C-alpha positions as CSV (number, residue, x, y, z in Angstrom):
1,M,-0.1,-0.1,0.2
2,S,1.3,3.4,-0.8
3,S,1.3,6.1,1.4
4,S,-1.3,7.9,-0.7
5,E,-3.6,4.7,-0.4
6,S,-6.1,5.1,2.2
7,F,-6.2,2.6,5.4
8,N,-9.8,2.5,5.8
9,P,-11.8,-0.6,6.0
10,D,-14.8,-0.9,3.5
11,F,-17.9,-1.0,5.9
12,A,-20.3,-1.1,2.9
13,K,-19.3,-4.5,2.3
14,G,-20.6,-5.6,5.1
15,G,-23.8,-3.5,5.7
16,G,-21.8,-1.1,7.7
17,M,-20.3,-4.1,10.0
18,I,-17.1,-6.2,9.4
19,P,-15.3,-8.8,11.1
20,A,-12.3,-8.1,13.4
21,V,-10.0,-10.7,14.6
22,A,-8.3,-10.2,17.9
23,Q,-4.8,-12.2,17.9
24,C,-2.2,-12.3,20.7
25,H,0.5,-9.9,19.6
26,R,3.0,-12.4,21.5
27,T,2.0,-16.0,20.5
28,G,-0.1,-15.1,17.3
29,R,-3.1,-17.3,19.2
30,V,-6.7,-16.2,18.0
31,L,-8.5,-14.9,20.7
32,M,-11.8,-13.8,19.4
33,L,-13.6,-13.0,16.6
34,A,-16.2,-9.9,17.0
35,Y,-17.4,-7.0,14.7
36,M,-16.9,-3.7,14.1
37,N,-18.7,-0.7,12.6
38,E,-17.2,2.7,11.5
39,E,-17.6,4.1,15.1
40,A,-16.0,1.4,16.7
41,W,-13.0,1.5,14.5
42,K,-12.5,5.1,15.0
43,E,-12.9,4.7,18.8
44,T,-10.1,1.9,18.8
45,L,-7.7,3.9,16.7
46,A,-8.3,6.9,18.8
47,T,-8.0,5.2,22.2
48,G,-5.4,2.4,21.4
49,R,-8.1,0.0,23.0
50,A,-10.3,-2.5,21.3
51,V,-13.8,-1.7,20.5
52,Y,-16.4,-3.6,19.0
53,Y,-20.0,-3.4,18.0
54,S,-22.2,-6.0,19.8
55,R,-24.9,-7.3,17.7
56,S,-27.0,-8.7,20.6
57,R,-26.5,-5.3,22.7
58,N,-27.2,-3.5,19.2
59,R,-24.5,-0.8,20.7
60,L,-20.8,-0.2,21.0
61,W,-19.0,-2.8,23.3
62,R,-15.8,-1.4,24.7
63,K,-14.0,-4.7,25.5
64,G,-13.6,-5.4,29.0
65,E,-16.0,-2.7,30.1
66,E,-17.6,-5.0,32.6
67,S,-14.9,-7.4,33.2
68,G,-11.8,-5.3,33.2
69,H,-10.4,-8.0,31.0
70,F,-9.4,-5.3,27.9
71,Q,-7.2,-5.3,24.9
72,Q,-4.6,-3.0,24.2
73,V,-4.0,-3.0,20.5
74,H,-0.3,-3.2,19.5
75,S,-1.2,-3.4,15.6
76,I,-3.8,-3.4,13.0
77,Q,-3.7,-5.0,9.5
78,L,-6.9,-5.0,7.1
79,D,-7.1,-7.7,4.6
80,C,-6.9,-7.3,0.8
81,D,-10.4,-6.2,0.3
82,R,-10.3,-4.3,3.6
83,D,-13.6,-5.8,4.8
84,T,-11.8,-7.8,7.5
85,I,-9.6,-6.3,10.6
86,L,-7.0,-8.1,12.4
87,L,-6.1,-6.4,15.7
88,Q,-3.0,-7.9,17.4
89,V,-3.4,-7.4,20.9
90,E,-2.4,-7.6,24.5
91,Q,-4.9,-9.3,26.4
92,V,-4.9,-7.6,30.0
93,G,-6.5,-9.7,32.6
94,G,-5.9,-13.1,31.1
95,A,-9.3,-13.7,29.6
96,A,-11.0,-12.7,26.0
97,C,-14.0,-15.0,26.4
98,H,-16.9,-13.6,28.3
99,E,-17.2,-17.5,29.5
100,G,-13.8,-16.7,31.6
101,F,-11.4,-18.5,29.2
102,P,-8.0,-16.8,27.6
103,S,-9.5,-17.5,24.1
104,C,-13.1,-17.7,22.8
105,F,-11.9,-20.8,20.9
106,F,-11.5,-23.2,24.2
107,R,-13.7,-26.3,22.8
108,K,-12.0,-28.9,20.7
109,R,-13.8,-31.6,18.7
110,Q,-12.1,-34.9,19.1
111,P,-11.9,-37.6,16.5
112,D,-14.5,-39.5,18.4
113,G,-17.1,-36.6,17.9
114,S,-16.7,-35.6,21.6
115,I,-15.9,-32.2,22.8
116,M,-12.9,-31.5,24.9
117,I,-12.3,-28.0,26.8
118,V,-8.8,-27.3,26.1
119,E,-8.3,-24.4,28.5
120,E,-8.5,-23.2,32.0
121,R,-10.8,-21.0,33.3
122,V,-9.5,-17.6,34.2
123,F,-12.4,-16.4,36.1
124,D,-15.9,-17.2,36.9
125,P,-18.4,-15.5,34.7
126,S,-21.5,-15.6,37.3
127,K,-19.0,-13.4,39.4
128,V,-18.0,-10.9,37.0
129,Y,-20.9,-10.2,35.2
130,R,-24.5,-9.0,35.9
131,V,-26.9,-11.6,34.8
């Protein structure tokens, strides 16, 4: 990309919202997948902390606003079509997942079809979130 080329996601392709992958900046491990709209994108750029758009709450979701487990952004990349964002982050607090695990990808399907939990919980969600 030349310096004259825009580094802005193409939010129109996703109807105003596009996927954002959060990856650990140290290990490369995928922590979670969420969505961003233009407002979340701009706030992320301005603050250096990951901000997403919660489709279930229908509002901005400042990662860690309830749990304290926020994501400090180290770098941002866009894919070739500018319709997917990759955030390399430091996961502060140890858990990216609202179920209390370091990654949202804590379940693994075994060859026999059974499901195995492959991580240890960092926190008990019932003690962190208002239900």
